[in-house]
VOGU-3710 file (C-alpha; in Angstrom, 3 decimals, decimal comma):
1> mtdnsapkpg> 90,171/91,057/115,518  92,390/90,412/112,518  93,046/92,744/109,559  91,128/90,848/106,898  91,054/93,898/104,659  94,820/93,918/104,044  95,711/93,873/100,319  96,877/90,588/98,822  100,422/90,380/97,511  100,536/91,355/93,794
11> apkpgapkpg> 96,918/92,523/93,723  96,212/96,013/92,347  95,575/98,612/94,999  92,078/100,069/95,345  91,677/102,995/92,985  94,987/102,300/91,166  95,031/102,865/87,389  93,996/99,879/85,290  96,432/98,287/82,852  96,477/100,285/79,610
21> apkpgaakpg> 95,036/103,391/81,247  96,831/106,695/80,571  99,777/107,344/82,842  99,477/110,152/85,345  100,715/113,403/83,896  100,417/112,265/80,240  98,571/114,766/78,060  95,415/113,594/76,351  94,863/115,131/72,870  91,772/117,304/72,855
31> avtpspaaav> 91,339/117,168/76,644  90,080/120,273/78,371  91,957/121,682/81,361  89,600/122,774/84,156  89,345/126,452/84,918  91,637/127,758/87,725  88,682/128,055/90,059  87,773/124,412/89,587  91,280/122,960/89,389  92,463/120,615/92,128
41> hapaiappsd> 96,105/120,898/93,105  98,106/118,126/94,736  101,729/117,936/95,741  103,924/116,194/93,210  105,267/113,844/95,903  103,214/113,468/99,139  105,378/112,944/102,222  104,547/109,933/104,409  101,822/110,716/106,914  102,164/110,438/110,689
51> pslfgrvded> 99,453/107,904/111,683  99,928/108,638/115,360  98,234/112,028/114,805  95,067/110,414/113,486  94,670/107,072/115,275  96,112/104,348/117,466  96,512/100,599/117,866  95,824/99,161/121,318  98,009/96,541/122,991  95,388/93,938/122,129
61> gtawvktadg> 95,730/94,934/118,439  92,509/96,899/118,102  93,008/99,724/115,549  91,244/103,122/115,753  91,085/106,175/113,497  90,008/109,692/114,468  87,590/111,636/112,244  85,439/114,708/112,630  82,625/112,381/113,605  84,680/110,798/116,366
71> erqigswqag> 86,917/107,794/116,828  86,108/104,698/114,752  87,384/101,144/115,028  88,834/100,035/111,689  90,175/96,529/112,382  92,575/94,402/114,414  96,357/93,913/114,088  97,782/90,542/115,182  100,927/90,357/113,088  103,215/92,276/115,419
81> daaeglahfg> 103,307/94,895/118,131  101,131/98,008/118,235  103,768/100,276/116,640  104,069/97,971/113,656  100,286/97,901/113,338  100,060/101,694/113,450  102,730/101,923/110,735  100,864/99,348/108,663  97,564/101,216/108,758  99,463/104,468/108,116
91> rryddlatev> 100,990/102,975/104,963  97,549/101,932/103,837  96,398/105,485/104,323  99,363/106,727/102,280  98,408/104,307/99,509  94,865/105,672/99,563  96,203/109,245/99,564  98,361/108,326/96,580  95,260/107,141/94,703  93,551/110,443/95,463
101> glletrltsg> 96,675/112,281/94,301  96,641/110,333/91,055  93,025/111,345/90,454  93,923/114,967/91,169  96,906/114,836/88,815  94,856/113,132/86,112  92,201/115,823/86,413  94,525/118,819/86,456  96,673/117,506/83,592  93,644/116,671/81,475
111> tgdarrtrta> 94,607/113,011/81,000  92,000/110,312/80,947  88,243/110,687/80,887  86,835/113,223/83,384  83,715/111,088/83,818  85,770/108,068/84,803  87,852/110,209/87,106  84,660/111,371/88,831  83,365/107,806/89,090  86,618/106,670/90,690
121> avalaeslpt> 86,564/109,659/93,097  82,984/108,910/94,119  83,881/105,241/94,762  86,840/106,264/96,952  84,740/108,814/98,808  82,085/106,194/99,522  84,767/103,779/100,791  86,264/106,258/103,285  83,739/105,621/106,126  84,787/101,963/106,206
131> aavigdidal> 88,390/102,242/105,042  90,872/100,311/107,203  93,445/103,120/107,255  94,838/105,513/109,833  95,415/109,076/108,627  93,686/112,369/107,892  90,561/110,852/106,394  88,683/114,160/106,600  91,354/115,795/104,425  91,044/112,966/101,869
141> asrldaviss> 87,269/113,390/101,900  87,665/117,113/101,249  90,117/116,481/98,413  87,811/113,882/96,886  84,886/116,299/97,081  86,991/118,821/95,164  87,917/116,182/92,576  84,253/115,175/92,187  83,191/118,793/91,750  85,992/119,692/89,362
151> saqaaeaeka> 85,660/116,498/87,353  82,009/117,264/86,750  82,992/120,632/85,285  85,795/119,036/83,288  83,382/116,401/81,975  81,081/119,162/80,752  84,020/120,944/79,138  85,182/117,677/77,519  81,711/117,087/76,199  81,602/120,612/74,787
161> erdhvreeht> 84,998/120,048/73,186  83,915/116,690/71,766  80,780/118,320/70,403  82,886/121,089/68,880  85,324/118,624/67,327  82,437/116,514/66,062  80,885/119,611/64,512  84,178/120,565/62,864  84,729/117,048/61,562  81,166/116,899/60,278
171> hrkeelaaea> 81,583/120,245/58,560  84,841/119,096/56,971  83,274/115,922/55,627  80,376/117,963/54,262  82,928/120,171/52,485  84,735/117,146/51,093  81,460/115,573/49,942  80,437/118,836/48,224  83,828/119,114/46,529  83,587/115,511/45,342
181> eqigaestqw> 80,111/116,192/43,951  81,376/119,193/42,014  84,254/117,156/40,605  81,935/114,280/39,755  79,487/116,547/37,931  81,753/119,053/36,180  85,483/118,366/36,033  87,109/117,268/32,786  90,644/117,475/34,157  90,650/113,715/34,361
191> kaagdrlrei> 94,042/113,052/35,955  94,043/115,996/38,365  90,426/115,346/39,358  91,048/111,623/39,866  94,060/112,420/42,047  91,995/114,892/44,056  89,245/112,332/44,674  91,862/109,948/46,045  93,246/112,701/48,279  89,721/113,375/49,554
201> ldewktirgv> 89,335/109,679/50,368  92,648/109,627/52,243  91,645/112,662/54,290  88,163/111,218/54,814  89,636/108,148/56,491  91,455/110,311/59,042  88,311/112,154/60,181  86,664/110,445/63,146  83,890/111,105/65,585  81,078/112,001/63,181
211> drklddalwk> 77,589/110,736/63,988  77,322/107,350/62,317  74,027/107,983/60,561  75,227/111,317/59,208  78,614/109,817/58,362  76,930/107,107/56,308  74,872/109,707/54,446  77,951/111,818/53,694  79,852/108,738/52,549  77,052/107,889/50,123
221> ryskareafn> 77,321/111,392/48,679  81,060/111,023/48,186  80,747/107,518/46,768  78,004/108,569/44,352  80,065/111,561/43,179  83,123/109,339/42,610  81,056/106,854/40,624  79,612/109,685/38,500  83,122/110,963/37,779  84,351/107,484/36,881
231> rrrgahfael> 81,407/107,004/34,503  82,032/110,335/32,777  85,759/109,640/32,566  85,122/106,166/31,161  82,717/107,580/28,566  85,236/110,257/27,632  88,050/107,809/27,040  85,739/105,425/25,183  84,796/108,271/22,840  88,472/109,211/22,583
241> dreraaaktr> 89,272/105,648/21,549  86,600/105,824/18,847  87,949/109,161/17,625  91,490/107,814/17,555  90,385/104,762/15,596  88,676/107,059/13,059  91,795/109,258/12,938  93,926/106,172/12,267  91,733/105,191/9,325  91,773/108,745/7,960
251> keelcaraee> 95,555/109,039/8,257  96,057/105,722/6,523  94,082/107,159/3,576  96,214/110,319/3,618  99,388/108,218/3,602  98,160/106,341/0,540  97,407/109,612/-1,274  100,804/111,032/-0,339  102,536/107,926/-1,675  100,672/108,330/-4,978
261> lrdstdwgpt> 102,032/111,899/-5,308  105,621/111,347/-4,195  107,015/110,618/-7,696  105,230/113,525/-9,415  107,364/116,088/-11,288  104,534/118,569/-11,620  106,196/120,607/-8,919  103,804/123,476/-8,295  100,429/121,692/-8,214  101,867/118,698/-6,363
271> agafrdllae> 103,447/120,911/-3,697  100,028/122,510/-3,217  98,447/119,074/-2,977  100,922/118,087/-0,263  100,079/121,261/1,668  96,402/120,333/1,486  97,177/116,806/2,680  99,125/118,186/5,638  96,195/120,425/6,588  93,885/117,395/6,460
281> wkaagrapre> 96,387/115,440/8,562  96,316/118,064/11,319  92,525/118,201/11,210  92,213/114,411/11,476  93,257/114,374/15,144  95,473/111,886/16,948  95,448/108,181/16,320  96,628/105,747/19,022  100,148/106,849/19,891  102,144/103,968/18,452
291> addalwkrfk> 100,088/103,916/15,251  100,178/107,719/14,997  103,973/107,775/15,124  104,270/105,046/12,497  101,748/106,725/10,173  103,493/110,075/10,466  106,818/108,475/9,503  105,122/106,940/6,480  103,468/110,222/5,464  106,659/112,234/5,938
301> aaqdvffgar> 108,684/109,716/3,961  106,400/110,313/0,955  106,742/114,084/1,449  110,508/113,842/1,641  110,717/111,894/-1,621  108,735/114,526/-3,505  110,311/117,624/-1,985  113,784/116,111/-2,234  113,268/115,592/-5,957  111,823/119,100/-6,319
311> naasserdae> 114,761/120,628/-4,499  117,162/118,728/-6,713  115,288/119,976/-9,792  115,316/123,515/-8,393  119,043/123,310/-7,853  119,506/122,096/-11,424  117,239/124,881/-12,698  119,109/127,490/-10,658  122,381/126,304/-12,138  120,865/126,540/-15,626
321> fesnaaakea> 119,600/130,079/-14,936  123,052/131,130/-13,726  124,544/129,716/-16,888  121,946/131,620/-18,969  122,779/134,842/-17,146  126,471/134,376/-17,927  125,617/133,705/-21,589  123,462/136,852/-21,833  126,191/138,927/-20,211  128,699/137,565/-22,740
331> lldgvdidpa> 126,225/138,246/-25,553  125,791/141,866/-24,446  129,520/142,317/-23,929  130,274/141,040/-27,427  127,666/143,002/-29,397  128,532/146,228/-31,230  125,373/147,873/-32,535  125,806/151,473/-33,678  122,967/152,929/-35,791  125,288/155,759/-36,812
341> kgldsarsal> 127,337/153,221/-38,807  124,275/152,003/-40,586  120,707/151,719/-39,443  119,920/148,603/-41,437  122,949/146,749/-40,118  122,090/147,939/-36,622  118,554/146,622/-37,029  119,825/143,308/-38,333  122,311/143,031/-35,490  119,571/143,880/-33,004
351> rdlqekwdei> 117,258/141,210/-34,407  120,066/138,688/-34,241  120,773/139,787/-30,680  117,109/139,463/-29,702  116,788/136,014/-31,243  119,875/134,768/-29,438  118,636/136,431/-26,271  115,343/134,570/-26,425  117,036/131,290/-27,258  119,257/131,507/-24,169
361> gkvprekmhd> 116,235/131,454/-21,862  115,548/132,532/-18,290  117,998/133,987/-15,813  117,886/134,327/-11,985  115,305/136,852/-10,846  117,873/139,034/-9,106  119,871/139,451/-12,365  116,926/139,887/-14,700  116,540/143,660/-14,217  120,156/144,563/-14,971
371> lesrlhaiek> 120,326/142,359/-18,058  116,975/143,543/-19,431  118,010/147,168/-18,810  121,161/146,701/-20,894  119,152/145,093/-23,712  116,498/147,808/-23,596  119,215/150,456/-23,820  120,471/148,919/-27,074  116,918/148,615/-28,396  116,213/152,232/-27,473
381> kvrdaadsqw> 119,333/153,399/-29,295  118,251/151,607/-32,463  114,660/152,761/-32,000  115,689/156,373/-31,578  117,774/156,169/-34,725  114,859/154,623/-36,584  112,545/157,354/-35,323  114,919/159,937/-36,677  114,940/158,241/-40,078  111,160/157,923/-40,089
391> rrtdpeamar> 110,959/161,605/-39,902  113,051/161,874/-43,027  111,529/159,290/-45,414  107,976/158,080/-45,552  108,787/154,796/-47,320  111,397/153,977/-44,832  109,052/154,953/-41,977  106,403/152,629/-43,350  109,036/149,919/-43,722  110,087/150,392/-40,162
401> aaqfrervaq> 106,446/150,319/-39,082  106,084/147,077/-40,987  109,149/145,731/-39,204  107,619/146,723/-35,915  104,415/144,958/-36,879  106,497/141,949/-37,772  108,183/142,150/-34,398  104,784/142,389/-32,747  103,729/139,268/-34,600  106,892/137,475/-33,474
411> feeqaakata> 106,289/138,285/-29,815  102,600/137,367/-30,048  103,619/134,043/-31,579  106,099/133,523/-28,721  103,337/134,362/-26,245  101,007/131,819/-27,839  103,653/129,104/-27,672  104,465/129,933/-24,059  100,780/129,849/-23,155  100,350/126,478/-24,804
421> agktkdaeqa> 103,355/125,194/-22,837  101,916/126,467/-19,560  104,701/129,052/-19,191  102,520/131,877/-17,986  105,300/134,272/-17,048  107,070/133,836/-20,418  103,786/134,490/-22,178  103,178/137,635/-20,150  106,697/138,900/-20,909  106,272/138,262/-24,647
431> laqakqwrew> 102,897/140,023/-24,687  104,410/143,000/-22,880  107,138/143,220/-25,556  104,548/142,831/-28,284  102,596/145,711/-26,767  105,728/147,889/-26,737  106,484/147,059/-30,357  102,885/147,740/-31,301  103,109/151,173/-29,720  106,262/151,827/-31,713
441> adaaegaved> 104,554/150,650/-34,898  101,547/152,867/-34,192  103,872/155,800/-33,567  105,814/155,151/-36,803  102,667/154,947/-38,900  101,299/158,024/-37,190  104,440/159,960/-37,944  104,112/159,046/-41,627  100,475/160,032/-41,681  101,224/163,362/-40,032
451> r> 103,699/164,375/-42,781
//
């Protein structure tokens, strides 16, 4: 009998891993390691077996193997002497033992599919009764039984793990779909929300293993939410474009109005008008960016023309007021009014002083009080002297009262002119002086009447 079951050169050995299958000992992500009670342990490197302990080859080449069920003929060796045949069938047993060891290693390390490992173990176990090998076949059968038993448990554990992972992945996609729906229905943070929807999509693509029907339903939810967000965002920016177009038209009108006012010399009212225009500008909203920048430059240019001219006029006015203050100081320094030297001359000098004072005009606000105080002191000195004389002569008192009335008339006339010229403050000042002079006139007449 010849050994027709010998492996062909270059052919894969029975039970050897297929090309592309995981290498023994490589860890499989998510694989479940069997419990210690179910684990199958195999030596890392199995020493060569001694075939003479488990079989023999007769001189005629007949090969036998010993099992628990008795001795069994496995084939015939005609390629050499009996010792070479025994070694040959021993090597074949070692190859088979190596396959079993690979299955054990694959199972204990968690590599590969436990179901496939079990299928391969069952196929090897079924081949043992007819295997053309010489070695401890009963031990291999026992090891394969352990692999079959443990692989069944590992397959159940792998299934439980796959179910758990599938549940987690399903739950995560449900969370992502719900988040997308909330964004699609509510968010107005257009950039951040759009970025988040893209991040959700990127994460979505990495999540595998969800039931296809459920996955399709969840994808429809996400897709619908994204479309709703895109519609709302598109509507928002369309409305924004309309608002910006309206703002552009409104700001063009404001620019035209500002340009009409820029050459005005009516400083107060025009400054107020520019403030109103600026308030309207802010309320108009933003035009398209490029147009908005150009319109603002145009509007501001008109403002700058007006306020530049006003500032120049203010500077000129301030210089004039300073000059007036210096003139009034010189006028006060040069006057010598002493009622004791003659009341009539003092009165005349005072009137001359007051006329020149009024002709000089306004002074800076911060100097007004000191200058007016010095003038009022001179007026009080003359007034006190006049009061003293009123007490002495009725005619003179009446004359003084008449002078006061005349002075009242002068100030009232000044007030009327100032009012007509729109100089409200000058008018108020003149009326205040007229009131003072009227009080003096009333007092003078009353003093005469009381005598």
